[in-house]
C-alpha positions in Angstrom: 2.9 2.8 14.6 3.5 -0.5 16.1 7.5 -1.5 15.0 6.9 -4.5 12.7 8.9 -5.9 9.7 7.0 -6.3 6.1 3.2 -6.4 5.3 0.7 -8.2 7.0 -1.1 -10.8 4.2 -4.1 -8.2 5.0 -1.7 -4.7 4.1 -0.8 -7.3 0.5 -4.5 -7.6 -1.0 -4.4 -4.3 -0.5 -1.4 -2.8 -2.0 -2.0 -5.3 -4.5 -5.4 -4.0 -5.1 -4.0 -0.3 -5.2 -1.2 -0.5 -7.2 -3.6 -2.8 -10.1 -5.5 0.4 -9.7 -8.5 -0.4 -7.8 -9.8 1.7 -5.8 -10.9 0.7 -2.0 -14.5 0.4 -2.4 -13.3 -2.4 -5.1 -10.8 -4.0 -3.1 -13.9 -4.2 -0.5 -16.3 -6.2 -2.2 -13.5 -8.4 -4.0 -12.7 -9.2 -0.1 -16.1 -9.8 0.9 -15.8 -6.7 3.7 -17.8 -3.2 3.8 -16.3 -0.1 1.7 -16.5 1.6 5.2 -13.9 -1.4 7.0 -11.7 -0.8 4.0 -11.2 2.7 4.2 -10.9 2.8 7.4 -8.8 -0.5 7.1 -6.2 1.2 4.7 -6.4 5.3 6.6 -5.1 3.6 10.4 -2.5 0.4 8.5 -1.7 0.9 5.2 -1.2 4.4 4.4 0.4 4.9 7.7 3.2 2.2 6.1 3.7 4.2 2.5 3.7 7.4 4.0 6.3 6.1 6.7 8.6 4.4 2.8 7.5 7.1 1.5 9.3 9.3 4.4 6.4 11.7 4.8 4.8 10.7 7.9 2.9 14.2 8.2 1.9 14.9 4.7 -2.1 13.4 4.6 -2.3 10.6 1.5 -4.9 12.5 0.0 -6.3 9.9 -2.6 -6.2 6.7 -2.6 -4.6 7.3 -6.2 -1.6 9.1 -5.1 -0.1 5.6 -3.6 1.6 4.6 -6.4 3.2 8.0 -6.9 4.7 8.5 -3.6 6.2 4.6 -3.6 7.9 5.2 -7.3 8.8 9.0 -5.2 10.2 7.2 -2.4 12.5 5.0 -4.8 
């Protein structure tokens, strides 16, 4: 993952959706994207960022529903 500060605007949209309880497919529909592209994007960007924040870089996210729990545990 490249070194940068903060989330991109697209990552913020996805994160807001996930924290609101929306599935990746629901977020994709709202952003006029395909479900496959949303899943790919989340796996390659936001999930990696969350794992880094939660200090569990080698653990799989497993499910989008785990994002809130991981962020809450990380503080």
